[in-house]
C-alpha positions as CSV (number, residue, x, y, z in Angstrom):
1,M,19.4,-9.8,-12.3
2,S,21.3,-8.4,-15.3
3,N,19.7,-8.5,-18.8
4,K,16.2,-8.8,-17.3
5,K,13.3,-6.4,-17.4
6,L,11.6,-4.6,-14.5
7,V,8.4,-2.7,-14.9
8,Y,6.9,-0.3,-12.4
9,L,3.9,2.0,-12.0
10,G,5.1,5.2,-13.6
11,P,5.7,7.7,-14.9
12,P,9.3,8.3,-13.9
13,G,9.5,10.4,-10.7
14,T,6.8,8.7,-8.7
15,F,7.2,7.1,-5.3
16,T,7.1,3.7,-7.0
17,H,10.0,4.8,-9.1
18,A,11.8,5.8,-5.9
19,A,11.3,2.3,-4.5
20,I,13.6,0.9,-7.1
21,D,16.5,2.5,-5.3
22,L,15.5,0.7,-2.0
23,M,15.3,-2.8,-3.4
24,T,17.3,-5.4,-1.4
25,V,19.1,-6.5,-4.6
26,P,19.9,-3.6,-6.9
27,W,18.3,-4.1,-10.4
28,T,20.9,-3.9,-13.1
29,G,18.7,-4.8,-16.1
30,E,16.1,-2.8,-18.1
31,I,13.7,-0.6,-16.2
32,V,10.4,0.5,-17.8
33,A,7.6,2.7,-16.6
34,E,4.0,1.5,-17.2
35,K,0.9,3.7,-17.0
36,E,-1.4,1.5,-14.9
37,V,-1.1,-1.1,-12.2
38,S,-2.9,-3.5,-14.6
39,D,-0.2,-3.0,-17.2
40,V,2.5,-3.9,-14.6
41,V,0.7,-7.0,-13.5
42,F,-0.1,-8.1,-17.0
43,A,3.5,-7.6,-18.1
44,V,4.8,-9.9,-15.3
45,E,2.2,-12.6,-15.7
46,S,2.5,-12.7,-19.5
47,G,6.3,-13.0,-19.3
48,S,7.1,-9.8,-21.1
49,A,8.7,-8.6,-17.9
50,D,10.6,-10.5,-15.3
51,A,9.4,-8.5,-12.3
52,G,7.2,-5.6,-11.5
53,L,6.9,-3.0,-8.8
54,V,3.5,-1.8,-7.5
55,P,2.1,0.1,-4.4
56,L,0.3,-2.1,-1.9
57,E,-0.5,0.0,1.1
58,N,-0.2,3.6,2.4
59,S,0.0,4.4,6.1
60,V,-2.4,7.3,5.7
61,E,-4.8,6.2,2.9
62,G,-4.7,2.4,3.6
63,D,-4.7,-0.4,1.0
64,V,-4.1,0.5,-2.6
65,L,-7.3,-1.2,-3.9
66,S,-6.3,-1.1,-7.6
67,T,-3.3,-3.2,-6.9
68,L,-5.1,-5.6,-4.6
69,D,-7.9,-6.2,-7.1
70,E,-5.4,-6.9,-9.9
71,L,-3.5,-9.4,-7.8
72,I,-6.6,-11.0,-6.3
73,F,-9.1,-11.1,-9.2
74,R,-7.1,-10.9,-12.4
75,A,-3.7,-12.5,-11.9
76,A,-3.4,-16.3,-11.6
77,Q,0.4,-16.5,-11.1
78,C,1.9,-13.3,-9.7
79,F,3.7,-13.6,-6.4
80,I,5.0,-11.0,-4.0
81,N,8.8,-11.5,-3.6
82,E,9.6,-8.4,-1.5
83,E,7.9,-5.6,0.4
84,I,9.7,-2.3,0.2
85,V,8.8,0.6,2.5
86,V,9.1,4.0,1.0
87,P,8.9,7.2,3.1
88,I,6.2,9.5,1.8
89,S,7.0,13.2,2.1
90,F,5.9,15.9,-0.3
91,V,7.8,18.8,-1.6
92,L,6.9,22.1,-3.3
93,A,8.8,22.0,-6.6
94,V,9.2,25.0,-8.9
95,P,11.2,25.9,-12.1
96,S,14.7,27.0,-11.1
97,N,14.2,30.3,-13.0
98,S,11.3,31.2,-10.6
99,K,12.5,29.9,-7.3
100,N,12.0,33.3,-5.6
101,A,8.5,33.9,-7.0
102,T,5.4,33.6,-4.8
103,V,3.5,30.3,-5.6
104,K,-0.1,30.9,-6.5
105,K,-1.1,27.6,-8.2
106,V,0.0,24.0,-7.7
107,L,-0.3,20.9,-9.8
108,T,-0.5,17.5,-8.1
109,H,-2.4,14.2,-7.9
110,P,-5.6,14.1,-5.8
111,H,-4.1,11.7,-3.3
112,A,-1.2,14.1,-2.7
113,A,-3.6,17.0,-2.3
114,A,-5.6,15.0,0.2
115,Q,-2.4,14.5,2.3
116,C,-1.4,18.2,2.1
117,K,-4.8,19.8,2.9
118,E,-3.5,22.1,5.7
119,F,-0.6,23.5,3.5
120,L,-3.0,24.2,0.6
121,K,-5.6,25.8,2.8
122,S,-3.1,28.0,4.8
123,N,-1.5,29.3,1.7
124,N,-4.8,29.7,-0.2
125,L,-3.4,27.9,-3.2
126,E,-5.3,27.1,-6.4
127,V,-5.0,23.4,-7.2
128,E,-5.1,21.6,-10.6
129,F,-5.1,17.8,-10.6
130,T,-2.8,15.7,-12.7
131,A,-2.6,12.0,-13.5
132,S,0.4,11.7,-11.1
133,T,2.7,13.8,-9.0
134,A,5.4,13.0,-11.6
135,D,3.2,14.4,-14.3
136,A,2.8,17.5,-12.2
137,C,6.6,18.0,-12.2
138,R,6.8,17.4,-15.9
139,I,4.2,20.0,-16.7
140,V,5.7,22.6,-14.3
141,A,9.1,22.0,-15.9
142,E,7.7,22.4,-19.4
143,R,5.7,25.6,-18.7
144,K,8.4,27.4,-16.6
145,E,5.7,29.8,-15.3
146,E,6.3,32.0,-12.4
147,G,3.9,31.2,-9.5
148,L,3.3,27.6,-10.8
149,A,4.5,24.7,-8.7
150,A,4.1,21.0,-8.2
151,I,3.5,19.0,-5.0
152,A,5.3,15.8,-5.5
153,A,8.1,13.4,-4.4
154,T,11.6,14.6,-4.2
155,K,12.3,11.9,-6.9
156,G,9.9,13.7,-9.2
157,A,11.5,17.1,-8.6
158,D,15.0,15.6,-9.3
159,T,13.8,13.7,-12.4
160,F,12.6,16.9,-14.1
161,G,15.2,19.3,-12.8
162,L,12.9,21.4,-10.5
163,Y,14.0,23.4,-7.5
164,V,12.7,22.2,-4.2
165,K,11.2,25.4,-2.6
166,Q,9.7,23.7,0.5
167,T,9.7,20.3,2.1
168,R,7.4,18.2,4.4
169,L,4.1,19.6,3.2
170,E,2.1,16.6,4.4
171,D,-0.4,16.9,7.2
172,F,0.8,13.7,8.9
173,A,4.5,13.3,9.3
174,G,6.2,9.9,8.9
175,G,3.9,8.6,6.2
176,K,5.0,5.5,4.3
177,T,3.9,3.4,1.4
178,R,4.5,-0.4,1.2
179,M,5.5,-1.4,-2.3
180,A,5.5,-5.0,-3.7
181,L,8.1,-6.5,-6.0
182,I,6.2,-9.2,-7.9
183,S,7.3,-12.0,-10.3
184,R,6.0,-15.4,-11.5
185,K,7.9,-17.4,-8.9
186,L,7.8,-17.7,-5.2
187,S,10.8,-16.4,-3.1
188,P,12.9,-19.0,-1.3
189,P,12.6,-19.2,2.5
190,T,14.8,-17.0,4.6
191,G,13.7,-17.8,8.1
192,R,12.1,-14.4,8.6
193,D,9.2,-14.6,6.1
194,K,5.5,-13.8,5.9
195,T,2.9,-15.4,3.6
196,T,0.0,-13.5,2.1
197,L,-3.1,-15.6,1.3
198,V,-6.5,-14.9,-0.3
199,I,-9.1,-17.0,1.5
200,T,-12.6,-17.1,0.0
201,P,-15.4,-18.9,1.9
202,V,-17.3,-21.3,-0.3
203,A,-19.5,-22.8,2.5
204,D,-22.3,-20.8,4.0
205,R,-22.5,-21.2,7.8
206,N,-22.1,-19.1,10.9
207,G,-18.7,-19.0,12.5
208,L,-16.7,-19.9,9.3
209,L,-14.4,-16.9,9.5
210,A,-13.6,-17.7,13.2
211,D,-12.9,-21.3,12.2
212,I,-10.6,-20.1,9.4
213,L,-8.6,-18.0,11.9
214,A,-8.5,-20.8,14.4
215,C,-6.6,-23.0,11.8
216,F,-3.7,-20.6,12.3
217,S,-4.0,-19.7,16.0
218,K,-4.2,-23.4,17.2
219,R,-0.8,-23.9,15.5
220,D,0.6,-20.7,17.1
221,I,1.0,-19.0,13.6
222,G,0.8,-15.3,14.1
223,L,-1.3,-13.1,11.7
224,T,0.2,-9.8,10.7
225,S,-2.8,-8.4,8.9
226,I,-6.4,-9.2,7.8
227,S,-8.6,-7.3,5.4
228,S,-11.5,-8.0,3.0
229,R,-12.5,-7.2,-0.5
230,P,-16.0,-7.6,-2.0
231,L,-16.2,-10.5,-4.5
232,K,-18.0,-8.1,-6.9
233,T,-20.9,-10.5,-7.3
234,R,-23.6,-9.9,-4.7
235,L,-23.8,-7.7,-1.6
236,G,-22.3,-9.4,1.4
237,E,-20.0,-11.7,-0.4
238,Y,-16.3,-11.2,0.5
239,T,-12.9,-12.6,0.1
240,F,-10.3,-12.2,2.9
241,L,-6.7,-11.1,2.5
242,I,-4.6,-12.6,5.4
243,S,-0.9,-12.3,6.0
244,T,0.7,-14.8,8.4
245,R,4.2,-15.3,9.8
246,G,6.2,-18.0,8.1
247,H,6.9,-19.4,4.6
248,I,4.6,-21.5,2.5
249,G,7.3,-24.2,2.5
250,E,7.0,-24.7,6.2
251,P,5.0,-27.9,7.1
252,T,3.1,-26.1,10.0
253,L,1.8,-23.4,7.7
254,Q,0.9,-26.0,5.0
255,A,-1.1,-27.9,7.5
256,A,-3.0,-24.8,8.5
257,I,-3.8,-24.1,4.9
258,M,-5.0,-27.6,4.3
259,D,-7.4,-27.2,7.3
260,V,-8.7,-24.0,5.8
261,G,-9.6,-25.8,2.6
262,N,-11.2,-28.7,4.5
263,I,-13.6,-26.5,6.5
264,G,-15.0,-24.8,3.4
265,A,-12.8,-22.1,1.9
266,A,-10.7,-21.7,-1.3
267,V,-7.1,-20.5,-0.9
268,K,-4.9,-18.5,-3.2
269,V,-1.2,-17.8,-2.4
270,L,-0.1,-14.2,-3.2
271,G,3.4,-14.8,-2.0
272,S,5.9,-15.9,0.7
273,Y,8.6,-13.3,1.1
274,P,11.0,-11.7,3.7
275,M,9.2,-9.7,6.3
276,N,10.4,-6.1,6.3
277,P,11.8,-5.3,9.7
278,E,10.2,-1.9,9.8
279,I,6.7,-3.5,9.3
280,S,7.3,-6.5,11.7
281,S,8.3,-4.1,14.5
282,A,5.3,-1.7,14.1
283,R,3.1,-1.1,17.1
284,V,-0.1,0.9,17.5
285,G,1.1,2.9,20.4
286,E,-0.5,6.3,20.6
287,S,-2.3,6.2,17.3
288,L,-5.6,4.8,18.5
289,P,-8.7,6.4,16.9
290,P,-10.5,9.0,18.9
291,G,-13.1,7.4,21.2
292,S,-11.1,4.2,21.6
293,V,-11.1,2.8,25.2
294,T,-8.5,0.4,26.7
295,S,-9.2,-2.4,29.2
296,D,-8.6,-0.4,32.4
297,V,-11.7,1.7,31.9
298,L,-13.6,-0.4,29.4
299,K,-16.2,-1.8,31.8
300,E,-17.0,1.7,33.2
301,W,-17.3,3.1,29.7
302,V,-19.7,0.4,28.5
303,T,-21.8,0.8,31.6
304,R,-22.1,4.5,31.1
305,L,-22.7,4.2,27.4
306,V,-25.6,1.7,27.8
307,R,-27.0,3.8,30.7
308,D,-27.1,6.9,28.5
309,V,-29.1,5.2,25.8
310,T,-31.5,3.3,28.0
311,E,-32.3,5.9,30.7
312,V,-35.8,7.2,30.3
313,P,-35.8,11.0,29.9
314,R,-37.7,13.0,32.6
């Protein structure tokens, strides 16, 4: 990959910047930070960059909608080549000359603040929002004020020479963000791939979504995720983002996609790429939302729920 250009969602010091160090094949060419996701996608699709790195999904906040909307609605030929999982943990970073001072005010991005609510509340800290956690580090490093700190990634603290005063500030431990390496070409098959598709119904009939999903299930093609995005036209009109096991080069998956088209849906391929082992082995386990009920008590629960709402008060 030498003598090539990689662009990423900046500025330097962000979690996306940290993802570069975790790429399967180390990047040895030029690396440039861009201000917006749209800038990264445009640079790749226009050919001014060979590859780009953008956030796709956060384990706490969910899909990164700005990225999905760029890839779904604006890009015509940008393909995901690799998914990179970056551990998300926030640190309290201060200027080295004031590492023993009591922190009174922090700078950070709103998303970081939302993931560190308990820390901020318990320490009664004033918060000032910045464009990114890396910007927070840059400003703190420039001001060198006692009592001023940044909540950011370790990468941001290191980039701007700040002292890490405290680690693991987040409310939910073990958070991760899935990053996407994108380019103008599909990745070759590896035998352990997933394919991400954008499927948009063009027919209007009951059961169409179920029929679309059946195109995969009847061929024993597993789905790893499904979500939706509004088409931004009228209320109730959606496109569906579906990830399946397998590579687009496999005849079975191609046949499923042909069936999807034949029953009344348009298909866009967002990429076929190696499945990250950490994602493929994920299980829900004990993380069920409060109020969820499993099969062993489901019938009793439904009966009680219906009885409570239909019973006539005395």
